[in-house]
C-alpha positions in Angstrom: -3.7 -5.9 100.5 -5.9 -8.4 98.8 -9.4 -9.4 99.9 -9.9 -13.1 100.7 -11.6 -13.6 97.3 -8.9 -11.7 95.4 -6.1 -13.7 97.2 -7.9 -16.9 96.3 -8.2 -15.9 92.7 -4.6 -14.8 92.5 -3.4 -18.1 93.9 -5.8 -20.0 91.5 -4.4 -18.0 88.5 -0.9 -18.8 89.5 -1.5 -22.6 89.8 -3.5 -22.6 86.5 -0.6 -20.8 84.8 2.0 -23.2 86.3 -0.2 -26.2 85.4 -0.5 -25.1 81.9 3.2 -24.5 81.6 4.1 -27.9 83.1 1.5 -29.7 81.0 3.9 -29.4 78.1 6.6 -31.2 80.2 6.7 -35.0 80.0 8.1 -37.0 82.9 11.3 -39.0 82.8 9.5 -41.9 81.2 8.0 -39.7 78.5 4.5 -39.7 80.0 2.1 -36.9 80.8 1.6 -36.4 84.5 0.0 -34.0 86.9 3.0 -32.0 88.1 0.9 -30.1 90.7 -0.4 -33.2 92.3 2.5 -35.6 91.7 1.7 -39.2 92.5 4.6 -41.2 93.8 2.4 -44.3 94.1 3.7 -45.0 97.6 1.5 -44.3 100.5 2.9 -41.5 102.8 5.5 -40.1 100.3 4.5 -36.9 98.5 6.3 -34.4 96.3 4.8 -31.0 97.2 5.1 -27.5 95.8 4.1 -24.5 97.8 4.1 -20.8 96.9 3.2 -18.1 99.4 3.6 -14.4 99.8 7.2 -14.7 101.0 8.7 -17.9 99.4 8.3 -20.8 97.0 9.3 -24.3 98.0 9.6 -27.8 96.8 9.6 -30.7 99.2 9.5 -34.4 99.7 7.0 -35.0 102.5 6.7 -38.2 104.4 3.5 -38.3 106.4 2.5 -41.9 106.8 -0.2 -42.3 109.4 1.9 -45.0 111.3 4.9 -43.2 113.0 7.0 -46.4 112.7 6.4 -46.6 108.9 7.2 -42.9 108.6 10.5 -43.5 110.4 11.3 -46.5 108.2 10.5 -44.5 105.0 12.7 -41.6 106.4 15.6 -44.0 107.0 15.3 -45.4 103.6 15.3 -41.9 102.1 18.4 -41.1 104.1 20.1 -44.1 102.5 19.6 -42.3 99.2 20.7 -38.9 100.3 23.8 -38.8 98.1 22.0 -40.3 95.2 19.2 -37.8 95.5 21.7 -34.9 95.7 23.3 -36.2 92.5 19.9 -35.7 90.8 19.0 -32.3 92.4 22.5 -30.8 92.4 22.1 -28.7 95.5 21.7 -29.0 99.3 18.2 -29.4 100.6 17.1 -29.1 104.2 16.5 -32.5 105.8 14.1 -32.5 108.8 13.2 -35.8 110.4 10.7 -34.3 112.8 8.8 -31.4 111.1 5.1 -30.4 111.3 2.6 -29.6 108.6 0.2 -26.6 108.7 -2.2 -28.6 110.8 0.4 -29.6 113.4 0.7 -33.2 112.2 4.2 -34.6 112.6 5.9 -35.3 109.3 9.4 -35.6 107.8 10.6 -33.3 105.0 13.4 -32.7 102.6 12.9 -29.3 101.1 14.3 -26.3 99.4 13.0 -22.7 99.4 13.3 -19.8 97.1 13.0 -16.8 99.4 11.8 -13.2 98.7 9.3 -14.1 96.0 5.5 -13.8 96.2 2.6 -15.5 94.5 1.0 -12.0 94.6 3.6 -10.4 92.4 3.1 -11.4 88.8 6.6 -10.3 88.0 7.9 -13.1 90.3 6.0 -15.8 88.5 8.6 -16.6 85.8 11.3 -17.1 88.5 8.9 -19.2 90.7 7.8 -21.4 87.8 11.4 -22.0 86.7 12.4 -22.8 90.3 9.5 -25.3 90.7 9.9 -26.8 87.3 13.6 -27.6 87.5 13.3 -29.2 91.0 10.2 -31.2 90.2 11.8 -32.6 87.0 14.9 -33.6 89.0 12.7 -35.2 91.7 10.8 -37.1 89.0 14.0 -38.4 87.4 15.2 -39.6 90.8 11.9 -41.2 91.6 11.6 -43.0 88.2 15.1 -44.5 88.7 14.7 -45.4 92.4 11.0 -45.8 93.3 11.3 -49.6 93.4 13.4 -49.2 96.6 10.4 -47.6 98.3 7.7 -49.9 97.0 8.0 -52.1 100.1 6.0 -49.3 101.9 3.1 -49.5 99.5 
């Protein structure tokens, strides 16, 4: 078991490692971006990565403060489901009514890599590869189709 401080440091070390690795990766437009804190430029639409002691995940999170706007963004994203799948190449879990860690209602499209841990250094290469491939695919989708979501700015 890790102490609170050790767990914090281990998580920090992972994200610094991932950030350093991804810093070398340009986005689909050939620009440098912050892959850990990916900016979609549209309020309420976020690309998130999460790594825990049991899994790693990548998600599109819709959490606009206005529930009606959140629903409209969700419906717009649903219109792009097949297009998105053509970029990501796999089935993701679509949840219109999900909740974040604070209990706030959100919508998510996500995929998880199970049975990996941020606390096992030996899992880091697999986790980093998982996150990298999916974030690059999301970025390619977003660069090509973000104009369809700019009405929600």
